[in-house]
NUSE-949858 format. One record per residue: residue number from 0; residue in three letters; x, y negated, z negated of N, C-alpha, C, O in turn. Coordinates in steps of 0.1 Angstrom, whole numbers. Each point is the difference from the previous one (the first is absolute). Layout:
% residues N
+-----+---------+-------+-------+-------+-------+-------+-------+-------+-------+-------+-------+-------+-------+
: num : residuo :   n.X :   n.Y :   n.Z :  ca.X :  ca.Y :  ca.Z :   c.X :   c.Y :   c.Z :   o.X :   o.Y :   o.Z :
+-----+---------+-------+-------+-------+-------+-------+-------+-------+-------+-------+-------+-------+-------+
: NUM :     ALA :     X :     Y :     Z :     X :     Y :     Z :     X :     Y :     Z :     X :     Y :     Z :
...
+-----+---------+-------+-------+-------+-------+-------+-------+-------+-------+-------+-------+-------+-------+
% end
This chain:
% residues 74
+-----+---------+-------+-------+-------+-------+-------+-------+-------+-------+-------+-------+-------+-------+
: num : residuo :   n.X :   n.Y :   n.Z :  ca.X :  ca.Y :  ca.Z :   c.X :   c.Y :   c.Z :   o.X :   o.Y :   o.Z :
+-----+---------+-------+-------+-------+-------+-------+-------+-------+-------+-------+-------+-------+-------+
:   0 :     MET :     8 :    12 :     0 :    -8 :   -12 :     0 :     9 :   -12 :     0 :     9 :    -1 :    -8 :
:   1 :     PRO :   -12 :    -9 :    17 :     9 :   -12 :     0 :    -2 :    -9 :   -13 :   -11 :     0 :    -5 :
:   2 :     GLU :    22 :    -6 :     2 :     0 :    -8 :   -13 :    -6 :   -13 :     4 :     4 :    -7 :     9 :
:   3 :     LYS :   -13 :     2 :   -18 :    -7 :   -13 :     2 :     9 :   -10 :    -6 :     7 :     2 :   -10 :
:   4 :     ASN :    -8 :   -15 :    15 :     8 :   -10 :    -6 :    -7 :    -4 :   -13 :   -12 :     3 :    -2 :
:   5 :     LYS :    18 :   -11 :    -7 :    -5 :    -3 :   -13 :   -13 :    -8 :     1 :    -9 :     3 :    -8 :
:   6 :     LYS :     7 :   -12 :    17 :   -12 :    -8 :     1 :   -12 :    10 :     3 :   -11 :    -1 :    -5 :
:   7 :     GLU :    13 :    10 :    14 :   -10 :     9 :     4 :    -4 :     9 :   -12 :   -11 :     4 :    -2 :
:   8 :     GLN :    21 :     0 :    -6 :    -3 :     8 :   -11 :    -8 :    -8 :   -11 :    -8 :     7 :    -7 :
:   9 :     LYS :     9 :   -20 :     7 :    -8 :    -7 :   -10 :   -14 :    -3 :     6 :    -8 :    -7 :    -7 :
:  10 :     GLY :     5 :    11 :    18 :   -14 :    -1 :     6 :    -3 :   -14 :     6 :   -10 :    -5 :    -2 :
:  11 :     VAL :    20 :     0 :     9 :    -2 :   -13 :     7 :    -9 :     3 :    12 :     3 :     9 :     9 :
:  12 :     THR :   -14 :   -16 :    -8 :   -10 :     3 :    11 :     5 :    -7 :    13 :     8 :    -9 :    -1 :
:  13 :     GLU :   -14 :    13 :    12 :     2 :    -7 :    12 :    -4 :   -14 :     0 :     7 :    -9 :     6 :
:  14 :     ALA :   -18 :     6 :   -13 :    -4 :   -14 :    -1 :    10 :    -9 :    -8 :     2 :   -11 :     4 :
:  15 :     GLN :     4 :    17 :   -14 :    10 :    -7 :    -7 :    13 :    -2 :     8 :     6 :   -11 :     0 :
:  16 :     LYS :    -3 :    21 :     8 :    12 :    -2 :     9 :    -3 :   -11 :    10 :     9 :    -8 :     3 :
:  17 :     ARG :   -21 :     8 :     3 :    -4 :   -11 :    10 :     1 :   -14 :    -7 :     5 :    -9 :     6 :
:  18 :     ALA :   -11 :     8 :   -18 :     0 :   -12 :    -7 :    14 :    -5 :    -3 :     3 :   -12 :     2 :
:  19 :     THR :     6 :    21 :    -5 :    14 :    -4 :    -3 :     7 :    -5 :    13 :     7 :   -10 :     0 :
:  20 :     ARG :   -10 :    17 :    11 :     6 :    -4 :    13 :    -5 :   -14 :     4 :     8 :    -8 :     4 :
:  21 :     THR :   -21 :     6 :    -6 :    -6 :   -13 :     4 :     6 :   -11 :    -9 :     3 :   -11 :     5 :
:  22 :     TYR :    -2 :    13 :   -18 :     6 :    -9 :    -9 :    15 :    -3 :     4 :     4 :   -12 :     0 :
:  23 :     MET :     4 :    22 :     2 :    14 :    -2 :     3 :     2 :    -7 :    13 :    11 :    -6 :     2 :
:  24 :     GLN :   -20 :     7 :     8 :     1 :    -7 :    13 :     1 :   -15 :    -2 :     4 :    -7 :     9 :
:  25 :     LYS :    -9 :     2 :   -20 :     0 :   -15 :    -3 :    13 :    -5 :    -4 :     2 :   -12 :    -1 :
:  26 :     TYR :     7 :    21 :    -2 :    13 :    -4 :    -6 :    12 :     5 :     8 :    -1 :     9 :     8 :
:  27 :     CYS :    12 :   -15 :   -10 :    13 :     5 :     5 :    10 :     1 :   -11 :    -2 :    -6 :   -11 :
:  28 :     GLU :    12 :    14 :    13 :    11 :     1 :   -10 :    12 :    -8 :     3 :     3 :    -2 :    12 :
:  29 :     VAL :     3 :    -3 :   -23 :    12 :    -8 :     1 :    10 :     7 :    -9 :    -3 :     2 :   -12 :
:  30 :     LYS :    14 :     2 :    17 :    10 :     7 :    -8 :     9 :   -10 :    -7 :     5 :   -10 :     7 :
:  31 :     VAL :    -2 :    12 :   -19 :    10 :    -9 :    -7 :    10 :    10 :    -6 :    -3 :     9 :    -7 :
:  32 :     ARG :    16 :   -12 :     9 :    10 :     8 :    -5 :     6 :    -6 :   -13 :     3 :   -12 :    -1 :
:  33 :     MET :    -2 :    21 :    -9 :     6 :    -4 :   -13 :     5 :    12 :    -7 :    -3 :    11 :     4 :
:  34 :     THR :    12 :   -13 :   -14 :     5 :    11 :    -7 :   -11 :     6 :    -9 :   -10 :    -6 :    -3 :
:  35 :     PRO :    12 :    19 :     0 :    -9 :     6 :    -9 :    -2 :    -8 :   -13 :   -11 :     0 :    -6 :
:  36 :     ASP :    22 :    -5 :     1 :    -1 :    -8 :   -13 :    -9 :   -12 :     2 :    -8 :    -4 :    -8 :
:  37 :     ARG :    10 :    -3 :    19 :    -8 :   -12 :     3 :   -15 :     4 :     2 :    -9 :    -7 :    -5 :
:  38 :     ARG :     6 :    18 :    12 :   -13 :     5 :     1 :    -7 :     2 :   -13 :   -11 :    -4 :    -2 :
:  39 :     SER :    18 :    11 :    -7 :    -5 :     2 :   -13 :    -3 :   -13 :    -8 :   -10 :    -1 :    -6 :
:  40 :     GLU :    19 :    -8 :     8 :    -2 :   -13 :    -7 :   -13 :    -7 :     6 :    -7 :    -6 :    -8 :
:  41 :     VAL :     5 :     6 :    21 :   -11 :    -6 :     6 :   -13 :     8 :    -5 :   -10 :    -7 :    -3 :
:  42 :     GLN :    10 :    20 :     3 :   -11 :     8 :    -4 :    -4 :    -3 :   -15 :   -11 :    -1 :    -3 :
:  43 :     GLU :    21 :     0 :    -5 :    -2 :    -2 :   -14 :    -6 :   -14 :    -2 :    -9 :    -2 :    -9 :
:  44 :     HIS :    14 :    -8 :    16 :    -5 :   -13 :    -1 :   -15 :    -1 :     4 :    -8 :    -6 :    -7 :
:  45 :     ALA :     5 :    12 :    18 :   -13 :     1 :     5 :   -10 :     6 :   -11 :   -11 :    -5 :    -2 :
:  46 :     ALA :    16 :    16 :    -4 :    -8 :     7 :   -10 :    -2 :    -9 :   -12 :   -11 :     0 :    -5 :
:  47 :     THR :    21 :    -8 :     1 :    -2 :    -9 :   -11 :   -10 :   -11 :     3 :    -7 :    -6 :    -9 :
:  48 :     MET :     6 :     3 :    22 :   -10 :   -10 :     4 :   -14 :     6 :     3 :    -9 :    -7 :     5 :
:  49 :     GLU :     8 :    20 :    -7 :   -12 :     8 :     2 :    -5 :    -1 :    15 :   -12 :    -2 :     2 :
:  50 :     GLU :    22 :     4 :     7 :    -3 :     0 :    14 :     8 :    11 :     7 :    10 :     4 :    -6 :
:  51 :     SER :   -14 :     0 :    17 :     8 :     9 :     8 :    12 :    -6 :     5 :     1 :   -13 :     1 :
:  52 :     THR :     9 :    21 :     3 :    12 :    -5 :     6 :    -3 :    -8 :    13 :     6 :   -11 :     2 :
:  53 :     THR :   -15 :    16 :     6 :    -4 :    -7 :    12 :    -6 :   -13 :    -3 :     3 :   -10 :     6 :
:  54 :     ALA :   -12 :    10 :   -16 :    -7 :   -13 :    -3 :    10 :   -10 :    -5 :    -1 :   -12 :     3 :
:  55 :     PHE :    11 :    16 :   -11 :    10 :    -9 :    -5 :     8 :    -5 :    11 :     3 :   -13 :     1 :
:  56 :     ILE :     2 :    21 :     8 :     8 :    -5 :    11 :    -8 :   -10 :     9 :     5 :   -10 :     4 :
:  57 :     ASN :   -18 :    13 :    -1 :    -8 :    -9 :     7 :    -2 :   -13 :    -7 :     1 :   -11 :     6 :
:  58 :     ARG :    -3 :    11 :   -19 :    -1 :   -12 :    -8 :    13 :    -8 :     1 :     0 :   -12 :     1 :
:  59 :     ALA :    11 :    19 :    -3 :    13 :    -7 :     1 :     2 :    -7 :    13 :     5 :   -11 :     1 :
:  60 :     ILE :    -8 :    18 :    10 :     1 :    -6 :    13 :    -9 :   -12 :     1 :     4 :   -11 :     5 :
:  61 :     ASP :   -17 :    12 :    -9 :   -10 :   -11 :     1 :     5 :   -12 :    -8 :     0 :   -11 :     5 :
:  62 :     GLU :     5 :    13 :   -17 :     5 :   -11 :    -8 :    12 :    -7 :     6 :     1 :   -12 :    -1 :
:  63 :     THR :     8 :    20 :     6 :    12 :    -5 :     6 :    -3 :    -8 :    12 :     5 :   -11 :     2 :
:  64 :     MET :   -14 :    16 :     7 :    -4 :    -7 :    12 :    -7 :   -14 :    -4 :     3 :   -10 :     7 :
:  65 :     GLU :   -11 :    11 :   -17 :    -7 :   -13 :    -4 :    10 :   -10 :    -5 :     0 :   -12 :     3 :
:  66 :     ARG :    10 :    17 :   -11 :    10 :    -9 :    -6 :     9 :    -6 :    12 :     3 :   -11 :    -1 :
:  67 :     ASP :     0 :    20 :    10 :     8 :    -5 :    12 :    -8 :   -10 :     8 :     7 :   -10 :     5 :
:  68 :     LYS :   -20 :    11 :    -3 :    -8 :   -10 :     7 :     1 :   -13 :    -7 :     1 :   -10 :     6 :
:  69 :     LYS :    -2 :    10 :   -19 :     0 :   -12 :    -8 :    14 :    -7 :     1 :     0 :   -12 :     2 :
:  70 :     LYS :    10 :    20 :    -2 :    14 :    -6 :     2 :     1 :    -7 :    14 :     7 :   -10 :     1 :
:  71 :     ARG :   -12 :    17 :     9 :     1 :    -5 :    13 :    -7 :   -14 :     2 :     4 :    -8 :     8 :
:  72 :     LYS :   -15 :     6 :   -15 :    -8 :   -12 :     1 :     7 :   -12 :    -6 :    -3 :   -11 :     3 :
:  73 :     LYS :    12 :    13 :   -12 :     7 :   -11 :    -8 :    10 :    -7 :     9 :     6 :    -9 :    -4 :
+-----+---------+-------+-------+-------+-------+-------+-------+-------+-------+-------+-------+-------+-------+
% end
């Protein structure tokens, strides 16, 4: 008997798979390279702020872009 992948074993329905694909089509990935220690530091900081690592990175980008726009106007 062929081995099922872990998601199939947990009972992921076809509707859930379609919903995930539809959701993911709205986004793209951006790779950021950092050392494992730096990654851990970022993850820990995000956790202390009670947000995901992705949410923290997006917030940091947004805040930096806003700050840069203000500097440019001066």
